[in-house]
C-alpha positions, 0 to 999 in steps of 0.5 A: 601675801608678800614675797616667798619668791622675793629677795629671799633668792637674790644675789648672795643666797638662795637656790644653788645648782649644786650647794655644799652640805653642812659638812662642807662637802659638795652635795649630790646633783639634784634629780633630773625630774626636779631640775625640769621645774627650775627657772633661772634666778635672773627671771626675778626681773619678770616680777618687777616688769609685771609690777611696774605695768600692772601697779602702774595701771592701778596707780593711773586708775586711782589718780584718774579717779581722785583728780578727774572724778572718773569711776573705776571700771566695772571689772576693777570694781568687781575685783575690789569687791571680791577682796572685801572693799567696803563703801565709805567708812569714817576715818579712811583716808584716800591719800594713804592708799594713794601714797602707798600705791606710789611707794609700791610702784616706785619700789618695783621700778627701782628693783627692775632697774637693779635687776637689769643694771646693777645685780649680777646673777649667777646660774642659780635657779628657783622653782617654777612654783616660786616663779609663778607665785611671784608673778601672782603676788605683785598683781594681788598686792597692788589690788590689796592696796587699792582695796583700802581706798574708801569708795562711794559706789565706783568713785573714790570718796575723799573726805573734805573733797580735797586730797591735800587736806588729808595730809597727816604727820604719819604720811611724812614719817612713812615717806621718810622711812620709805626713802631711807630704807630704799636707799639702804637696800639699793646700796646693799645691792650695789655692794653685792654686785661689786663683789663680782666686778673689777674696779672698772665695773666689769663682771669677772666672776659669779662666786660668793664673797663676804660683803662689807659696808653699810648694814652688812656690818650688822647683819648678813642680809640687810637687803632683806631687812630693808625690804621689811622696813619698806613694807613697814613704812607703808604700814606707817603711811596707812596710819599704823592701824590698817590691819590688812597691811599689817598682815602683809607686813607679818608675811614679809617679816617671816618670809624675809627672816627665813631667807636671811637665816638660810643666807646666814647659814650658807655664809657661815658654812662657806667662809671660816673667817665670816664675822662672828658678830653678824646676825642673820636678819635683825641687828644684835638680835637674830 
C-alpha cells in the first residue's frame, strides 16, 4: 500500500519529459496522447496536503477517544470494520497505533514543508494514474494504522486504563529510529535542492548534478532508503509482530528499491564520472 507515487519521483530521478536512452542519445518525444495524462511532478505537495489534513483528523479522533473517552463516529467505525478492525484482542496496545499515527502525520508535515520550501522541482511529470494513487494512498494508510487500534464497540480499549502504562522498550526504539531516519532524509533532500541553487540560496537551474555528502556516499538514493527506514521504525513501534504493517513495509521496500534502481541507472548513464562504489539502494549490497 505505500508509495508508487512516492519518493520514486522526487528530485533526482523519475519521469522525464524527454530522457536519454541507454546509448546516451535523446529519446524521441512521447506521443501527444500520452502527454495528455501527464501531471507536473511538483504536485507531490498535494499528497502531503491530503495526508496532513486527513491523518490529522484521524489523529484528533484517536486522541479524543483515548483521553476523552469519546467513541469514533459511526461512519469512521464502519470504515474501520471494512478494513478488518477486530474488537479487543489480548496484547494489542493502543499506544503503539497512537505513536505510529503521530509519526505518519509528522512525516507528512515535514514532507509538505520540504515540497514547499526545500525541493526544487524540474519540469518533469508523472502519470495521472500515479497522481491519483498517491492521493488515495495517504487516505488508506492512515486508516490502516487506525484499524490496528483495539476497540470495545466504538471505543478504544486501553489495557490497564492508562495509556502511559503501556510504554514499552520498542516504543522508545521506534521513536529513535523515526527521528534518525527522518533527519537523514531531510538532509538528503537539502543536498539535492542545493545542487540547483547558488551560495545565496537562489535557484539557478533545474539540471541534474552528482550529489555528495551524508548517505549519498554509499547509495544513489538515500532519500528512498530513509523512507524505508521510516516505515520500519513504525513496524518497530508496533512491537515487531504486526503483520499488517510489515506488509506495508514490504510494499515500500519493493517500490523504493525499484525507484532507486531507476535513479541509479539514470545517474550512471548521464555521468561518466559517477562514483563506481555507490550502490543503488542498500549500502554495499544493491
